CHARMM internal coordinates of N, CA and C (Angstrom, degrees):
IC EDIT
DIST 1 N 1 CA 1.4482
DIST 1 CA 1 C 1.5258
ANGL 1 N 1 CA 1 C 111.05
DIST 1 C 2 N 1.3308
ANGL 1 CA 1 C 2 N 115.28
DIHE 1 N 1 CA 1 C 2 N -47.23
DIST 2 N 2 CA 1.4625
ANGL 1 C 2 N 2 CA 119.63
DIHE 1 CA 1 C 2 N 2 CA -179.60
DIST 2 CA 2 C 1.5244
ANGL 2 N 2 CA 2 C 110.33
DIHE 1 C 2 N 2 CA 2 C -66.98
DIST 2 C 3 N 1.3328
ANGL 2 CA 2 C 3 N 116.76
DIHE 2 N 2 CA 2 C 3 N -37.23
DIST 3 N 3 CA 1.4668
ANGL 2 C 3 N 3 CA 120.27
DIHE 2 CA 2 C 3 N 3 CA -179.67
DIST 3 CA 3 C 1.5198
ANGL 3 N 3 CA 3 C 110.40
DIHE 2 C 3 N 3 CA 3 C -62.79
DIST 3 C 4 N 1.3128
ANGL 3 CA 3 C 4 N 117.86
DIHE 3 N 3 CA 3 C 4 N -40.82
DIST 4 N 4 CA 1.4587
ANGL 3 C 4 N 4 CA 121.39
DIHE 3 CA 3 C 4 N 4 CA 178.22
DIST 4 CA 4 C 1.5168
ANGL 4 N 4 CA 4 C 112.39
DIHE 3 C 4 N 4 CA 4 C -61.08
DIST 4 C 5 N 1.3099
ANGL 4 CA 4 C 5 N 116.63
DIHE 4 N 4 CA 4 C 5 N -40.37
DIST 5 N 5 CA 1.4643
ANGL 4 C 5 N 5 CA 120.64
DIHE 4 CA 4 C 5 N 5 CA 178.28
DIST 5 CA 5 C 1.5218
ANGL 5 N 5 CA 5 C 110.90
DIHE 4 C 5 N 5 CA 5 C -69.48
DIST 5 C 6 N 1.3306
ANGL 5 CA 5 C 6 N 115.90
DIHE 5 N 5 CA 5 C 6 N -38.56
DIST 6 N 6 CA 1.4593
ANGL 5 C 6 N 6 CA 120.63
DIHE 5 CA 5 C 6 N 6 CA 178.16
DIST 6 CA 6 C 1.5284
ANGL 6 N 6 CA 6 C 110.55
DIHE 5 C 6 N 6 CA 6 C -62.16
DIST 6 C 7 N 1.3362
ANGL 6 CA 6 C 7 N 116.20
DIHE 6 N 6 CA 6 C 7 N -45.36
DIST 7 N 7 CA 1.4663
ANGL 6 C 7 N 7 CA 120.44
DIHE 6 CA 6 C 7 N 7 CA 178.62
DIST 7 CA 7 C 1.5224
ANGL 7 N 7 CA 7 C 111.41
DIHE 6 C 7 N 7 CA 7 C -63.69
DIST 7 C 8 N 1.3131
ANGL 7 CA 7 C 8 N 117.08
DIHE 7 N 7 CA 7 C 8 N -35.70
DIST 8 N 8 CA 1.4648
ANGL 7 C 8 N 8 CA 120.85
DIHE 7 CA 7 C 8 N 8 CA 179.76
DIST 8 CA 8 C 1.5219
ANGL 8 N 8 CA 8 C 111.41
DIHE 7 C 8 N 8 CA 8 C -64.53
DIST 8 C 9 N 1.3140
ANGL 8 CA 8 C 9 N 116.94
DIHE 8 N 8 CA 8 C 9 N -28.17
DIST 9 N 9 CA 1.4626
ANGL 8 C 9 N 9 CA 121.21
DIHE 8 CA 8 C 9 N 9 CA 178.63
DIST 9 CA 9 C 1.5272
ANGL 9 N 9 CA 9 C 110.86
DIHE 8 C 9 N 9 CA 9 C -84.84
DIST 9 C 10 N 1.3249
ANGL 9 CA 9 C 10 N 117.41
DIHE 9 N 9 CA 9 C 10 N -42.18
DIST 10 N 10 CA 1.4635
ANGL 9 C 10 N 10 CA 122.71
DIHE 9 CA 9 C 10 N 10 CA -173.84
DIST 10 CA 10 C 1.5269
ANGL 10 N 10 CA 10 C 112.81
DIHE 9 C 10 N 10 CA 10 C -77.41
DIST 10 C 11 N 1.3240
ANGL 10 CA 10 C 11 N 118.28
DIHE 10 N 10 CA 10 C 11 N -39.09
DIST 11 N 11 CA 1.4647
ANGL 10 C 11 N 11 CA 121.28
DIHE 10 CA 10 C 11 N 11 CA -174.80
DIST 11 CA 11 C 1.5272
ANGL 11 N 11 CA 11 C 113.91
DIHE 10 C 11 N 11 CA 11 C -56.78
DIST 11 C 12 N 1.3303
ANGL 11 CA 11 C 12 N 120.38
DIHE 11 N 11 CA 11 C 12 N -46.52
DIST 12 N 12 CA 1.4713
ANGL 11 C 12 N 12 CA 118.94
DIHE 11 CA 11 C 12 N 12 CA 178.61
DIST 12 CA 12 C 1.5298
ANGL 12 N 12 CA 12 C 112.71
DIHE 11 C 12 N 12 CA 12 C -62.28
DIST 12 C 13 N 1.3212
ANGL 12 CA 12 C 13 N 116.36
DIHE 12 N 12 CA 12 C 13 N -35.14
DIST 13 N 13 CA 1.4616
ANGL 12 C 13 N 13 CA 120.61
DIHE 12 CA 12 C 13 N 13 CA 177.76
DIST 13 CA 13 C 1.5269
ANGL 13 N 13 CA 13 C 110.88
DIHE 12 C 13 N 13 CA 13 C -65.65
DIST 13 C 14 N 1.3307
ANGL 13 CA 13 C 14 N 116.61
DIHE 13 N 13 CA 13 C 14 N -43.31
DIST 14 N 14 CA 1.4629
ANGL 13 C 14 N 14 CA 120.46
DIHE 13 CA 13 C 14 N 14 CA 178.39
DIST 14 CA 14 C 1.5268
ANGL 14 N 14 CA 14 C 111.47
DIHE 13 C 14 N 14 CA 14 C -65.10
DIST 14 C 15 N 1.3193
ANGL 14 CA 14 C 15 N 117.54
DIHE 14 N 14 CA 14 C 15 N -39.74
DIST 15 N 15 CA 1.4645
ANGL 14 C 15 N 15 CA 120.69
DIHE 14 CA 14 C 15 N 15 CA 178.84
DIST 15 CA 15 C 1.5234
ANGL 15 N 15 CA 15 C 110.48
DIHE 14 C 15 N 15 CA 15 C -64.65
DIST 15 C 16 N 1.3213
ANGL 15 CA 15 C 16 N 116.90
DIHE 15 N 15 CA 15 C 16 N -39.93
DIST 16 N 16 CA 1.4620
ANGL 15 C 16 N 16 CA 121.33
DIHE 15 CA 15 C 16 N 16 CA 177.86
DIST 16 CA 16 C 1.5246
ANGL 16 N 16 CA 16 C 110.48
DIHE 15 C 16 N 16 CA 16 C -63.30
DIST 16 C 17 N 1.3337
ANGL 16 CA 16 C 17 N 117.31
DIHE 16 N 16 CA 16 C 17 N -42.86
DIST 17 N 17 CA 1.4652
ANGL 16 C 17 N 17 CA 120.80
DIHE 16 CA 16 C 17 N 17 CA 178.46
DIST 17 CA 17 C 1.5271
ANGL 17 N 17 CA 17 C 110.88
DIHE 16 C 17 N 17 CA 17 C -62.30
DIST 17 C 18 N 1.3304
ANGL 17 CA 17 C 18 N 117.34
DIHE 17 N 17 CA 17 C 18 N -44.50
DIST 18 N 18 CA 1.4635
ANGL 17 C 18 N 18 CA 120.54
DIHE 17 CA 17 C 18 N 18 CA 179.60
DIST 18 CA 18 C 1.5251
ANGL 18 N 18 CA 18 C 111.44
DIHE 17 C 18 N 18 CA 18 C -64.16
DIST 18 C 19 N 1.3214
ANGL 18 CA 18 C 19 N 118.06
DIHE 18 N 18 CA 18 C 19 N -41.31
DIST 19 N 19 CA 1.4661
ANGL 18 C 19 N 19 CA 120.98
DIHE 18 CA 18 C 19 N 19 CA 177.87
DIST 19 CA 19 C 1.5208
ANGL 19 N 19 CA 19 C 111.22
DIHE 18 C 19 N 19 CA 19 C -64.70
DIST 19 C 20 N 1.3339
ANGL 19 CA 19 C 20 N 116.22
DIHE 19 N 19 CA 19 C 20 N -28.66
DIST 20 N 20 CA 1.4659
ANGL 19 C 20 N 20 CA 121.24
DIHE 19 CA 19 C 20 N 20 CA 178.18
DIST 20 CA 20 C 1.5255
ANGL 20 N 20 CA 20 C 112.05
DIHE 19 C 20 N 20 CA 20 C -84.50
DIST 20 C 21 N 1.3410
ANGL 20 CA 20 C 21 N 116.55
DIHE 20 N 20 CA 20 C 21 N -2.25
DIST 21 N 21 CA 1.4628
ANGL 20 C 21 N 21 CA 120.50
DIHE 20 CA 20 C 21 N 21 CA -179.73
DIST 21 CA 21 C 1.5158
ANGL 21 N 21 CA 21 C 113.19
DIHE 20 C 21 N 21 CA 21 C 76.33
DIST 21 C 22 N 1.3332
ANGL 21 CA 21 C 22 N 116.42
DIHE 21 N 21 CA 21 C 22 N 29.28
DIST 22 N 22 CA 1.4651
ANGL 21 C 22 N 22 CA 120.87
DIHE 21 CA 21 C 22 N 22 CA -178.27
DIST 22 CA 22 C 1.5278
ANGL 22 N 22 CA 22 C 110.62
DIHE 21 C 22 N 22 CA 22 C -117.77
DIST 22 C 23 N 1.3127
ANGL 22 CA 22 C 23 N 114.78
DIHE 22 N 22 CA 22 C 23 N 151.23
DIST 23 N 23 CA 1.4582
ANGL 22 C 23 N 23 CA 122.50
DIHE 22 CA 22 C 23 N 23 CA 179.68
DIST 23 CA 23 C 1.5251
ANGL 23 N 23 CA 23 C 109.77
DIHE 22 C 23 N 23 CA 23 C -68.13
DIST 23 C 24 N 1.3334
ANGL 23 CA 23 C 24 N 116.90
DIHE 23 N 23 CA 23 C 24 N 138.07
DIST 24 N 24 CA 1.4638
ANGL 23 C 24 N 24 CA 120.51
DIHE 23 CA 23 C 24 N 24 CA 179.55
DIST 24 CA 24 C 1.5237
ANGL 24 N 24 CA 24 C 111.70
DIHE 23 C 24 N 24 CA 24 C -76.82
DIST 24 C 25 N 1.3266
ANGL 24 CA 24 C 25 N 117.46
DIHE 24 N 24 CA 24 C 25 N -13.54
DIST 25 N 25 CA 1.4577
ANGL 24 C 25 N 25 CA 120.75
DIHE 24 CA 24 C 25 N 25 CA -179.67
DIST 25 CA 25 C 1.5072
ANGL 25 N 25 CA 25 C 113.67
DIHE 24 C 25 N 25 CA 25 C -91.69
DIST 25 C 26 N 1.3423
ANGL 25 CA 25 C 26 N 116.41
DIHE 25 N 25 CA 25 C 26 N -48.07
DIST 26 N 26 CA 1.4669
ANGL 25 C 26 N 26 CA 119.66
DIHE 25 CA 25 C 26 N 26 CA -174.39
DIST 26 CA 26 C 1.5239
ANGL 26 N 26 CA 26 C 113.41
DIHE 25 C 26 N 26 CA 26 C -117.68
DIST 26 C 27 N 1.3278
ANGL 26 CA 26 C 27 N 118.63
DIHE 26 N 26 CA 26 C 27 N -12.97
DIST 27 N 27 CA 1.4588
ANGL 26 C 27 N 27 CA 121.93
DIHE 26 CA 26 C 27 N 27 CA 176.92
DIST 27 CA 27 C 1.5167
ANGL 27 N 27 CA 27 C 115.21
DIHE 26 C 27 N 27 CA 27 C 84.67
DIST 27 C 28 N 1.3402
ANGL 27 CA 27 C 28 N 117.76
DIHE 27 N 27 CA 27 C 28 N 2.90
DIST 28 N 28 CA 1.4652
ANGL 27 C 28 N 28 CA 120.15
DIHE 27 CA 27 C 28 N 28 CA -179.96
DIST 28 CA 28 C 1.5268
ANGL 28 N 28 CA 28 C 110.15
DIHE 27 C 28 N 28 CA 28 C -78.21
DIST 28 C 29 N 1.3335
ANGL 28 CA 28 C 29 N 116.29
DIHE 28 N 28 CA 28 C 29 N 157.83
DIST 29 N 29 CA 1.4615
ANGL 28 C 29 N 29 CA 120.61
DIHE 28 CA 28 C 29 N 29 CA 179.15
DIST 29 CA 29 C 1.5242
ANGL 29 N 29 CA 29 C 109.92
DIHE 28 C 29 N 29 CA 29 C -66.67
DIST 29 C 30 N 1.3272
ANGL 29 CA 29 C 30 N 115.91
DIHE 29 N 29 CA 29 C 30 N 129.72
DIST 30 N 30 CA 1.4597
ANGL 29 C 30 N 30 CA 120.70
DIHE 29 CA 29 C 30 N 30 CA -177.43
DIST 30 CA 30 C 1.5249
ANGL 30 N 30 CA 30 C 110.87
DIHE 29 C 30 N 30 CA 30 C -69.56
DIST 30 C 31 N 1.3179
ANGL 30 CA 30 C 31 N 118.29
DIHE 30 N 30 CA 30 C 31 N -35.93
DIST 31 N 31 CA 1.4628
ANGL 30 C 31 N 31 CA 120.93
DIHE 30 CA 30 C 31 N 31 CA -178.27
DIST 31 CA 31 C 1.5228
ANGL 31 N 31 CA 31 C 112.74
DIHE 30 C 31 N 31 CA 31 C -63.91
DIST 31 C 32 N 1.3248
ANGL 31 CA 31 C 32 N 117.98
DIHE 31 N 31 CA 31 C 32 N -20.35
DIST 32 N 32 CA 1.4628
ANGL 31 C 32 N 32 CA 121.34
DIHE 31 CA 31 C 32 N 32 CA 177.48
DIST 32 CA 32 C 1.5268
ANGL 32 N 32 CA 32 C 111.64
DIHE 31 C 32 N 32 CA 32 C -86.74
DIST 32 C 33 N 1.3300
ANGL 32 CA 32 C 33 N 117.52
DIHE 32 N 32 CA 32 C 33 N -1.73
DIST 33 N 33 CA 1.4581
ANGL 32 C 33 N 33 CA 122.87
DIHE 32 CA 32 C 33 N 33 CA 179.51
DIST 33 CA 33 C 1.5203
ANGL 33 N 33 CA 33 C 109.67
DIHE 32 C 33 N 33 CA 33 C -81.34
DIST 33 C 34 N 1.3311
ANGL 33 CA 33 C 34 N 115.54
DIHE 33 N 33 CA 33 C 34 N 172.35
DIST 34 N 34 CA 1.4625
ANGL 33 C 34 N 34 CA 119.06
DIHE 33 CA 33 C 34 N 34 CA 178.19
DIST 34 CA 34 C 1.5274
ANGL 34 N 34 CA 34 C 109.52
DIHE 33 C 34 N 34 CA 34 C -70.12
DIST 34 C 35 N 1.3268
ANGL 34 CA 34 C 35 N 115.02
DIHE 34 N 34 CA 34 C 35 N 138.39
DIST 35 N 35 CA 1.4632
ANGL 34 C 35 N 35 CA 121.20
DIHE 34 CA 34 C 35 N 35 CA -174.75
DIST 35 CA 35 C 1.5155
ANGL 35 N 35 CA 35 C 109.69
DIHE 34 C 35 N 35 CA 35 C -115.28
DIST 35 C 36 N 1.3209
ANGL 35 CA 35 C 36 N 115.32
DIHE 35 N 35 CA 35 C 36 N 138.71
DIST 36 N 36 CA 1.4566
ANGL 35 C 36 N 36 CA 122.25
DIHE 35 CA 35 C 36 N 36 CA 172.60
DIST 36 CA 36 C 1.5146
ANGL 36 N 36 CA 36 C 106.68
DIHE 35 C 36 N 36 CA 36 C -130.46
DIST 36 C 37 N 1.2903
ANGL 36 CA 36 C 37 N 117.46
DIHE 36 N 36 CA 36 C 37 N 141.45
DIST 37 N 37 CA 1.4611
ANGL 36 C 37 N 37 CA 120.05
DIHE 36 CA 36 C 37 N 37 CA 176.83
DIST 37 CA 37 C 1.5218
ANGL 37 N 37 CA 37 C 109.20
DIHE 36 C 37 N 37 CA 37 C -69.02
DIST 37 C 38 N 1.2843
ANGL 37 CA 37 C 38 N 116.00
DIHE 37 N 37 CA 37 C 38 N 135.91
DIST 38 N 38 CA 1.4520
ANGL 37 C 38 N 38 CA 121.65
DIHE 37 CA 37 C 38 N 38 CA 178.27
DIST 38 CA 38 C 1.5236
ANGL 38 N 38 CA 38 C 109.37
DIHE 37 C 38 N 38 CA 38 C -85.01
DIST 38 C 39 N 1.3129
ANGL 38 CA 38 C 39 N 115.88
DIHE 38 N 38 CA 38 C 39 N 171.59
DIST 39 N 39 CA 1.4661
ANGL 38 C 39 N 39 CA 119.94
DIHE 38 CA 38 C 39 N 39 CA 179.43
DIST 39 CA 39 C 1.5192
ANGL 39 N 39 CA 39 C 112.06
DIHE 38 C 39 N 39 CA 39 C -65.40
DIST 39 C 40 N 1.3046
ANGL 39 CA 39 C 40 N 116.56
DIHE 39 N 39 CA 39 C 40 N -31.66
DIST 40 N 40 CA 1.4587
ANGL 39 C 40 N 40 CA 121.88
DIHE 39 CA 39 C 40 N 40 CA -178.31
DIST 40 CA 40 C 1.5231
ANGL 40 N 40 CA 40 C 108.68
DIHE 39 C 40 N 40 CA 40 C -90.54
DIST 40 C 41 N 1.3351
ANGL 40 CA 40 C 41 N 118.02
DIHE 40 N 40 CA 40 C 41 N 136.31
DIST 41 N 41 CA 1.4679
ANGL 40 C 41 N 41 CA 120.34
DIHE 40 CA 40 C 41 N 41 CA -177.50
DIST 41 CA 41 C 1.5261
ANGL 41 N 41 CA 41 C 112.84
DIHE 40 C 41 N 41 CA 41 C -69.48
DIST 41 C 42 N 1.3331
ANGL 41 CA 41 C 42 N 117.13
DIHE 41 N 41 CA 41 C 42 N -14.57
DIST 42 N 42 CA 1.4656
ANGL 41 C 42 N 42 CA 120.79
DIHE 41 CA 41 C 42 N 42 CA -179.95
DIST 42 CA 42 C 1.5246
ANGL 42 N 42 CA 42 C 112.90
DIHE 41 C 42 N 42 CA 42 C -95.74
DIST 42 C 43 N 1.3352
ANGL 42 CA 42 C 43 N 116.81
DIHE 42 N 42 CA 42 C 43 N 1.63
DIST 43 N 43 CA 1.4591
ANGL 42 C 43 N 43 CA 120.28
DIHE 42 CA 42 C 43 N 43 CA -177.23
DIST 43 CA 43 C 1.5213
ANGL 43 N 43 CA 43 C 110.72
DIHE 42 C 43 N 43 CA 43 C -133.92
DIST 43 C 44 N 1.3296
ANGL 43 CA 43 C 44 N 115.96
DIHE 43 N 43 CA 43 C 44 N 143.47
DIST 44 N 44 CA 1.4583
ANGL 43 C 44 N 44 CA 122.34
DIHE 43 CA 43 C 44 N 44 CA 174.10
DIST 44 CA 44 C 1.5188
ANGL 44 N 44 CA 44 C 108.53
DIHE 43 C 44 N 44 CA 44 C -120.52
DIST 44 C 45 N 1.3229
ANGL 44 CA 44 C 45 N 115.58
DIHE 44 N 44 CA 44 C 45 N 146.94
DIST 45 N 45 CA 1.4528
ANGL 44 C 45 N 45 CA 122.14
DIHE 44 CA 44 C 45 N 45 CA 179.00
DIST 45 CA 45 C 1.5194
ANGL 45 N 45 CA 45 C 109.39
DIHE 44 C 45 N 45 CA 45 C -102.31
DIST 45 C 46 N 1.3206
ANGL 45 CA 45 C 46 N 117.15
DIHE 45 N 45 CA 45 C 46 N 127.75
DIST 46 N 46 CA 1.4636
ANGL 45 C 46 N 46 CA 123.36
DIHE 45 CA 45 C 46 N 46 CA 177.81
DIST 46 CA 46 C 1.5231
ANGL 46 N 46 CA 46 C 108.53
DIHE 45 C 46 N 46 CA 46 C -120.29
DIST 46 C 47 N 1.3256
ANGL 46 CA 46 C 47 N 116.21
DIHE 46 N 46 CA 46 C 47 N 140.95
DIST 47 N 47 CA 1.4551
ANGL 46 C 47 N 47 CA 121.54
DIHE 46 CA 46 C 47 N 47 CA 175.54
DIST 47 CA 47 C 1.5197
ANGL 47 N 47 CA 47 C 108.58
DIHE 46 C 47 N 47 CA 47 C -121.07
DIST 47 C 48 N 1.3098
ANGL 47 CA 47 C 48 N 116.40
DIHE 47 N 47 CA 47 C 48 N 121.35
DIST 48 N 48 CA 1.4616
ANGL 47 C 48 N 48 CA 122.13
DIHE 47 CA 47 C 48 N 48 CA -179.00
DIST 48 CA 48 C 1.5331
ANGL 48 N 48 CA 48 C 110.16
DIHE 47 C 48 N 48 CA 48 C -74.97
DIST 48 C 49 N 1.3235
ANGL 48 CA 48 C 49 N 116.17
DIHE 48 N 48 CA 48 C 49 N 165.10
DIST 49 N 49 CA 1.4627
ANGL 48 C 49 N 49 CA 121.14
DIHE 48 CA 48 C 49 N 49 CA 176.84
DIST 49 CA 49 C 1.5238
ANGL 49 N 49 CA 49 C 111.77
DIHE 48 C 49 N 49 CA 49 C -60.92
DIST 49 C 50 N 1.3242
ANGL 49 CA 49 C 50 N 117.33
DIHE 49 N 49 CA 49 C 50 N -27.54
DIST 50 N 50 CA 1.4667
ANGL 49 C 50 N 50 CA 121.29
DIHE 49 CA 49 C 50 N 50 CA 179.70
DIST 50 CA 50 C 1.5314
ANGL 50 N 50 CA 50 C 111.52
DIHE 49 C 50 N 50 CA 50 C -87.12
DIST 50 C 51 N 1.3335
ANGL 50 CA 50 C 51 N 116.96
DIHE 50 N 50 CA 50 C 51 N 11.28
DIST 51 N 51 CA 1.4761
ANGL 50 C 51 N 51 CA 124.78
DIHE 50 CA 50 C 51 N 51 CA 173.71
DIST 51 CA 51 C 1.5218
ANGL 51 N 51 CA 51 C 115.08
DIHE 50 C 51 N 51 CA 51 C 76.04
DIST 51 C 52 N 1.3135
ANGL 51 CA 51 C 52 N 118.76
DIHE 51 N 51 CA 51 C 52 N 10.58
DIST 52 N 52 CA 1.4639
ANGL 51 C 52 N 52 CA 120.05
DIHE 51 CA 51 C 52 N 52 CA 173.86
DIST 52 CA 52 C 1.5190
ANGL 52 N 52 CA 52 C 108.23
DIHE 51 C 52 N 52 CA 52 C -84.09
DIST 52 C 53 N 1.3313
ANGL 52 CA 52 C 53 N 116.36
DIHE 52 N 52 CA 52 C 53 N 141.12
DIST 53 N 53 CA 1.4564
ANGL 52 C 53 N 53 CA 121.15
DIHE 52 CA 52 C 53 N 53 CA -177.05
DIST 53 CA 53 C 1.5256
ANGL 53 N 53 CA 53 C 110.04
DIHE 52 C 53 N 53 CA 53 C -108.73
DIST 53 C 54 N 1.3323
ANGL 53 CA 53 C 54 N 115.09
DIHE 53 N 53 CA 53 C 54 N 141.65
DIST 54 N 54 CA 1.4617
ANGL 53 C 54 N 54 CA 122.25
DIHE 53 CA 53 C 54 N 54 CA -177.61
DIST 54 CA 54 C 1.5178
ANGL 54 N 54 CA 54 C 109.88
DIHE 53 C 54 N 54 CA 54 C -133.39
DIST 54 C 55 N 1.3197
ANGL 54 CA 54 C 55 N 115.70
DIHE 54 N 54 CA 54 C 55 N 150.28
DIST 55 N 55 CA 1.4582
ANGL 54 C 55 N 55 CA 122.89
DIHE 54 CA 54 C 55 N 55 CA 174.86
DIST 55 CA 55 C 1.5252
ANGL 55 N 55 CA 55 C 107.56
DIHE 54 C 55 N 55 CA 55 C -111.39
DIST 55 C 56 N 1.3305
ANGL 55 CA 55 C 56 N 115.70
DIHE 55 N 55 CA 55 C 56 N 128.33
DIST 56 N 56 CA 1.4640
ANGL 55 C 56 N 56 CA 121.53
DIHE 55 CA 55 C 56 N 56 CA 175.02
DIST 56 CA 56 C 1.5167
ANGL 56 N 56 CA 56 C 108.06
DIHE 55 C 56 N 56 CA 56 C -98.10
DIST 56 C 57 N 1.3145
ANGL 56 CA 56 C 57 N 116.97
DIHE 56 N 56 CA 56 C 57 N 119.10
DIST 57 N 57 CA 1.4598
ANGL 56 C 57 N 57 CA 122.35
DIHE 56 CA 56 C 57 N 57 CA 173.89
DIST 57 CA 57 C 1.5233
ANGL 57 N 57 CA 57 C 106.42
DIHE 56 C 57 N 57 CA 57 C -84.16
DIST 57 C 58 N 1.3390
ANGL 57 CA 57 C 58 N 116.09
DIHE 57 N 57 CA 57 C 58 N 111.43
DIST 58 N 58 CA 1.4658
ANGL 57 C 58 N 58 CA 120.23
DIHE 57 CA 57 C 58 N 58 CA -174.66
DIST 58 CA 58 C 1.5262
ANGL 58 N 58 CA 58 C 112.66
DIHE 57 C 58 N 58 CA 58 C -66.71
DIST 58 C 59 N 1.3281
ANGL 58 CA 58 C 59 N 117.21
DIHE 58 N 58 CA 58 C 59 N -32.74
DIST 59 N 59 CA 1.4683
ANGL 58 C 59 N 59 CA 120.03
DIHE 58 CA 58 C 59 N 59 CA -179.54
DIST 59 CA 59 C 1.5242
ANGL 59 N 59 CA 59 C 111.23
DIHE 58 C 59 N 59 CA 59 C -71.06
DIST 59 C 60 N 1.3344
ANGL 59 CA 59 C 60 N 116.65
DIHE 59 N 59 CA 59 C 60 N -48.10
DIST 60 N 60 CA 1.4650
ANGL 59 C 60 N 60 CA 121.15
DIHE 59 CA 59 C 60 N 60 CA -178.11
DIST 60 CA 60 C 1.5220
ANGL 60 N 60 CA 60 C 112.17
DIHE 59 C 60 N 60 CA 60 C -84.26
DIST 60 C 61 N 1.3421
ANGL 60 CA 60 C 61 N 116.24
DIHE 60 N 60 CA 60 C 61 N -17.31
DIST 61 N 61 CA 1.4747
ANGL 60 C 61 N 61 CA 122.87
DIHE 60 CA 60 C 61 N 61 CA -176.65
DIST 61 CA 61 C 1.5274
ANGL 61 N 61 CA 61 C 111.02
DIHE 60 C 61 N 61 CA 61 C 57.05
DIST 61 C 62 N 1.3377
ANGL 61 CA 61 C 62 N 114.98
DIHE 61 N 61 CA 61 C 62 N 45.98
DIST 62 N 62 CA 1.4578
ANGL 61 C 62 N 62 CA 121.24
DIHE 61 CA 61 C 62 N 62 CA 178.35
DIST 62 CA 62 C 1.5275
ANGL 62 N 62 CA 62 C 109.83
DIHE 61 C 62 N 62 CA 62 C -129.69
DIST 62 C 63 N 1.3294
ANGL 62 CA 62 C 63 N 115.40
DIHE 62 N 62 CA 62 C 63 N 154.78
DIST 63 N 63 CA 1.4568
ANGL 62 C 63 N 63 CA 121.75
DIHE 62 CA 62 C 63 N 63 CA 177.06
DIST 63 CA 63 C 1.5117
ANGL 63 N 63 CA 63 C 109.99
DIHE 62 C 63 N 63 CA 63 C -103.76
DIST 63 C 64 N 1.3358
ANGL 63 CA 63 C 64 N 114.55
DIHE 63 N 63 CA 63 C 64 N 154.32
DIST 64 N 64 CA 1.4560
ANGL 63 C 64 N 64 CA 121.97
DIHE 63 CA 63 C 64 N 64 CA 170.87
DIST 64 CA 64 C 1.5195
ANGL 64 N 64 CA 64 C 107.05
DIHE 63 C 64 N 64 CA 64 C -147.95
DIST 64 C 65 N 1.3146
ANGL 64 CA 64 C 65 N 116.80
DIHE 64 N 64 CA 64 C 65 N 159.42
DIST 65 N 65 CA 1.4546
ANGL 64 C 65 N 65 CA 120.44
DIHE 64 CA 64 C 65 N 65 CA 177.63
DIST 65 CA 65 C 1.5236
ANGL 65 N 65 CA 65 C 108.54
DIHE 64 C 65 N 65 CA 65 C -69.71
DIST 65 C 66 N 1.3172
ANGL 65 CA 65 C 66 N 116.40
DIHE 65 N 65 CA 65 C 66 N 139.94
DIST 66 N 66 CA 1.4606
ANGL 65 C 66 N 66 CA 121.68
DIHE 65 CA 65 C 66 N 66 CA 179.33
DIST 66 CA 66 C 1.5262
ANGL 66 N 66 CA 66 C 109.89
DIHE 65 C 66 N 66 CA 66 C -77.79
DIST 66 C 67 N 1.3191
ANGL 66 CA 66 C 67 N 115.81
DIHE 66 N 66 CA 66 C 67 N 144.30
DIST 67 N 67 CA 1.4566
ANGL 66 C 67 N 67 CA 121.50
DIHE 66 CA 66 C 67 N 67 CA 175.83
DIST 67 CA 67 C 1.5268
ANGL 67 N 67 CA 67 C 109.12
DIHE 66 C 67 N 67 CA 67 C -81.14
DIST 67 C 68 N 1.3304
ANGL 67 CA 67 C 68 N 117.25
DIHE 67 N 67 CA 67 C 68 N 155.92
DIST 68 N 68 CA 1.4619
ANGL 67 C 68 N 68 CA 120.61
DIHE 67 CA 67 C 68 N 68 CA -179.66
DIST 68 CA 68 C 1.5205
ANGL 68 N 68 CA 68 C 111.90
DIHE 67 C 68 N 68 CA 68 C -59.17
DIST 68 C 69 N 1.3292
ANGL 68 CA 68 C 69 N 118.09
DIHE 68 N 68 CA 68 C 69 N -38.13
DIST 69 N 69 CA 1.4632
ANGL 68 C 69 N 69 CA 120.51
DIHE 68 CA 68 C 69 N 69 CA -179.23
DIST 69 CA 69 C 1.5302
ANGL 69 N 69 CA 69 C 111.65
DIHE 68 C 69 N 69 CA 69 C -68.43
DIST 69 C 70 N 1.3250
ANGL 69 CA 69 C 70 N 118.74
DIHE 69 N 69 CA 69 C 70 N -21.72
DIST 70 N 70 CA 1.4587
ANGL 69 C 70 N 70 CA 121.99
DIHE 69 CA 69 C 70 N 70 CA 177.70
DIST 70 CA 70 C 1.5275
ANGL 70 N 70 CA 70 C 111.80
DIHE 69 C 70 N 70 CA 70 C -79.20
DIST 70 C 71 N 1.3145
ANGL 70 CA 70 C 71 N 116.89
DIHE 70 N 70 CA 70 C 71 N -17.23
DIST 71 N 71 CA 1.4577
ANGL 70 C 71 N 71 CA 121.30
DIHE 70 CA 70 C 71 N 71 CA -179.36
DIST 71 CA 71 C 1.5205
ANGL 71 N 71 CA 71 C 112.30
DIHE 70 C 71 N 71 CA 71 C -87.88
DIST 71 C 72 N 1.3174
ANGL 71 CA 71 C 72 N 117.59
DIHE 71 N 71 CA 71 C 72 N -20.33
DIST 72 N 72 CA 1.4713
ANGL 71 C 72 N 72 CA 121.50
DIHE 71 CA 71 C 72 N 72 CA -177.11
DIST 72 CA 72 C 1.5071
ANGL 72 N 72 CA 72 C 112.25
DIHE 71 C 72 N 72 CA 72 C -77.64
END
COOR INIT
IC SEED 1 N 1 CA 1 C
IC BUILD
């Protein structure tokens, strides 16, 4: 019950940070992080200084958290 309420508070904040191009862990700009080309030509993989990984969708120009299988 408490976890559901916690997620309800945190999720909008995390979505706002991602839409702003900022890391959900440390708040730094993701585009200033180290960049690696992803397997897909429409996506780039970024790794923040705090070790969180993000995928940039070049068409939509939005970030999302990378899945574990995308990091391997």
